[in-house]
Structure formats: C-alpha cells, structure tokens
C-alpha positions as CSV (number, residue, x, y, z in Angstrom):
1,M,-12.3,5.5,16.4
2,G,-14.9,8.1,17.7
3,A,-14.0,11.1,20.2
4,A,-10.4,12.3,20.1
5,T,-8.9,10.7,23.4
6,Y,-7.0,13.8,25.3
7,Q,-3.9,12.4,24.8
8,E,-4.7,12.7,21.0
9,I,-6.2,16.5,22.1
10,K,-2.9,17.5,23.3
11,E,-0.6,15.9,20.9
12,W,-2.4,18.2,18.2
13,Y,-2.5,21.0,21.1
14,I,1.5,20.5,20.6
15,R,1.2,20.4,17.1
16,G,0.1,24.0,16.5
17,L,2.1,26.1,19.5
18,E,5.5,23.7,17.4
19,R,3.8,25.3,14.1
20,I,4.1,29.0,15.6
21,E,7.4,28.3,17.2
22,L,9.5,26.6,14.4
23,N,7.7,28.3,11.0
24,N,6.8,31.0,12.7
25,E,2.9,30.4,11.0
26,V,-0.2,32.8,12.4
27,I,-2.5,30.2,14.6
28,R,-4.3,31.3,17.4
29,F,-7.2,28.9,18.1
30,M,-7.3,25.0,17.5
31,V,-11.4,24.0,16.6
32,V,-12.0,20.0,17.2
33,E,-14.1,18.9,14.2
34,C,-15.8,15.7,13.7
35,D,-16.0,14.2,10.1
36,D,-19.8,13.5,9.7
37,F,-18.3,10.4,7.7
38,S,-16.3,8.6,10.0
39,G,-17.5,9.7,13.0
40,E,-13.8,10.4,13.8
41,D,-12.0,13.8,14.8
42,Y,-9.5,16.0,13.7
43,P,-7.2,19.3,14.5
44,V,-8.2,22.6,12.6
45,Y,-6.1,25.2,13.3
46,I,-6.9,29.2,12.9
47,K,-5.3,32.4,12.7
48,D,-7.6,34.9,14.3
49,E,-11.1,35.5,15.6
50,K,-12.1,36.8,12.5
51,E,-11.6,33.0,10.7
52,L,-12.7,31.2,13.6
53,E,-16.1,33.4,13.7
54,E,-16.4,32.0,9.5
55,R,-15.2,28.3,10.4
56,M,-18.3,28.0,13.2
57,R,-20.7,28.8,10.7
58,N,-19.4,25.7,8.5
59,G,-21.6,23.4,9.4
60,I,-19.4,21.3,10.4
61,K,-19.8,20.0,14.6
62,K,-17.3,21.1,16.4
63,H,-16.4,19.6,19.8
64,E,-14.0,21.4,21.4
65,V,-12.0,25.5,20.8
66,Y,-8.7,25.6,22.3
67,D,-7.3,29.6,23.0
68,L,-3.3,28.6,21.7
69,N,-2.4,31.9,23.3
70,L,-4.2,30.7,26.9
71,D,-2.4,28.3,29.1
72,M,-2.4,24.5,28.1
73,D,-3.5,22.3,31.3
74,E,-6.5,25.0,32.0
75,Q,-7.9,24.0,29.0
76,L,-7.4,20.8,28.8
77,N,-8.7,20.2,32.6
78,Q,-11.9,21.5,31.0
79,R,-14.6,18.7,30.5
80,R,-15.3,20.9,27.1
81,C,-13.6,23.1,26.0
82,W,-14.6,26.3,24.3
83,S,-12.0,29.6,24.5
84,V,-14.1,31.4,22.3
85,P,-14.0,35.2,22.4
86,K,-16.5,36.7,23.2
C-alpha cells in the first residue's frame, strides 16, 4: 500500500510500451498518480502533449511523469522522473 515501487513502475512502463507495440495504441506519456482515498499509486497513459497538459490540471496528485519515447532506464534511475516537455 502506498507509493509505487521501482519494480511496479517499471512493469507499468513496459505495459505502456507493449500497448504501443501490440495494439498500435498512441501513447507518449505515463503519469504516476496517487489515489487520495486509498493512497495507492497507479499509471495513466497519455497520448500526446495536449492531453498531458490537460491531465496535469485535473487536481489529482502526480508523483512522476515518464516519456515513453525516451530511455526507460535513464528515467527509472532518477529519484523522481518528471519528463514533461517545456
């Protein structure tokens, strides 16, 4: 219960890549959000910068943002990943 582990986030990241490859889904970002009620983290897959911008304003606490077009290990090895385009 609580914050997602490194392994959980890696599995979510890989799941996003698999959805792109196997299902031809358009996914660019993975946002790790926190449920205020349970305290559990969960992934949200985002298709583009516009959708990310909208999602960032929804009031739900964000812990991390991953860009699925960038190197996975480099992002996972950061203390807190925040790959939000400027």
